[in-house]
VMD Tcl script that draws the C-alpha trace (Angstrom):
set ca {
  {2.79 11.92 9.55}
  {0.27 9.18 10.26}
  {-2.66 11.62 10.24}
  {-1.51 13.04 6.94}
  {-1.29 9.58 5.39}
  {-4.73 8.78 6.80}
  {-6.09 11.92 5.13}
  {-4.52 10.97 1.79}
  {-5.94 7.45 2.05}
  {-9.33 9.03 2.78}
  {-9.03 11.04 -0.44}
  {-8.21 7.82 -2.29}
  {-11.27 6.10 -0.86}
  {-13.64 8.98 -1.63}
  {-12.33 9.34 -5.17}
  {-12.38 5.60 -5.88}
  {-8.63 5.50 -6.49}
  {-7.89 2.60 -4.15}
  {-8.07 -1.16 -4.62}
  {-8.41 -3.53 -1.64}
  {-6.83 -6.97 -1.37}
  {-4.19 -9.00 -3.15}
  {-6.61 -10.59 -5.63}
  {-7.95 -7.21 -6.76}
  {-4.46 -5.72 -6.97}
  {-3.41 -8.56 -9.30}
  {-6.37 -7.80 -11.61}
  {-5.34 -4.17 -12.13}
  {-3.62 -2.87 -15.24}
  {-1.73 -0.16 -13.34}
  {-1.03 1.09 -9.86}
  {1.02 4.01 -8.60}
  {1.72 2.63 -5.11}
  {1.12 -0.58 -3.18}
  {0.85 -0.71 0.61}
  {0.87 -3.95 2.58}
  {0.63 -4.82 6.25}
  {3.72 -6.54 7.63}
  {1.48 -9.40 8.78}
  {0.48 -10.30 5.21}
  {1.16 -13.99 4.50}
  {4.26 -15.05 2.58}
  {2.43 -16.33 -0.52}
  {0.41 -13.11 -0.67}
  {3.62 -11.07 -0.31}
  {5.07 -12.92 -3.29}
  {1.97 -12.07 -5.34}
  {2.20 -8.43 -4.33}
  {5.90 -8.28 -5.23}
  {5.03 -9.63 -8.69}
  {2.37 -6.93 -9.03}
  {4.90 -4.31 -7.86}
  {7.27 -5.38 -10.62}
  {4.47 -5.50 -13.21}
  {3.39 -1.94 -12.37}
  {6.90 -0.64 -11.62}
  {5.30 0.82 -8.48}
  {6.80 1.48 -5.06}
  {5.84 -0.93 -2.29}
  {5.50 0.23 1.30}
  {5.30 -2.19 4.21}
  {3.23 -0.83 7.09}
  {4.15 -2.00 10.58}
  {2.06 -2.48 13.69}
  {-1.34 -3.03 12.04}
  {-1.52 0.66 11.14}
  {-2.79 0.05 7.59}
  {-6.12 -1.38 8.76}
  {-6.50 1.45 11.27}
  {-5.85 4.13 8.66}
  {-8.41 2.58 6.32}
  {-10.92 1.94 9.13}
  {-10.97 -1.65 7.84}
  {-8.93 -3.81 10.24}
  {-9.03 -6.91 8.01}
  {-7.42 -5.20 5.01}
  {-3.75 -6.18 4.60}
  {-3.01 -4.89 1.08}
  {-4.10 -1.93 -1.05}
  {-3.06 -0.32 -4.29}
  {-3.31 3.39 -4.97}
  {-4.21 4.13 -8.58}
  {-3.68 7.92 -8.60}
  {-0.10 9.09 -9.12}
  {-0.34 12.39 -7.21}
  {-1.93 10.80 -4.15}
  {0.66 8.02 -4.26}
  {3.47 10.61 -4.33}
  {1.91 12.47 -1.40}
  {1.67 9.25 0.64}
  {5.29 8.35 -0.17}
  {6.48 11.81 0.89}
  {4.52 11.69 4.13}
  {5.80 8.17 4.91}
  {9.45 9.17 4.53}
  {11.20 9.04 7.87}
  {8.29 7.36 9.67}
  {9.09 4.22 11.62}
  {5.65 2.79 10.68}
  {6.45 2.62 6.95}
  {9.35 0.98 5.20}
  {10.07 0.59 1.53}
  {10.33 -2.95 0.27}
  {12.60 -3.79 -2.60}
  {11.91 -6.84 -4.73}
  {12.34 -10.27 -3.23}
  {9.53 -10.50 -0.70}
  {11.73 -10.75 2.38}
  {12.46 -7.92 4.78}
}
mol new
graphics top color blue
foreach p $ca { graphics top sphere $p radius 0.5 }
foreach p [lrange $ca 0 end-1] q [lrange $ca 1 end] { graphics top cylinder $p $q radius 0.2 }
display resetview
């Protein structure tokens, strides 16, 4: 599962369909999926939840620092996927994995 998601994220990076960081996510006009690291700060989580609602996009919380590893950018704690098909593929691959959990609105787990 994790390798598959890493491959999909690689496709996103190569095709320019990914946005890094909370500030850049907030600037977008649309996003198909948002992924955040569980260690993201509370105020940043609130900003991401607002963006999730604005885009009507799913939000996945990634546990154990895996997001930075998958992106080969350890400092990155939030990304948005702009391509619908890649977002769907990531969501499907994340289903059932203990490293990914869906976050409903509210900002608290």
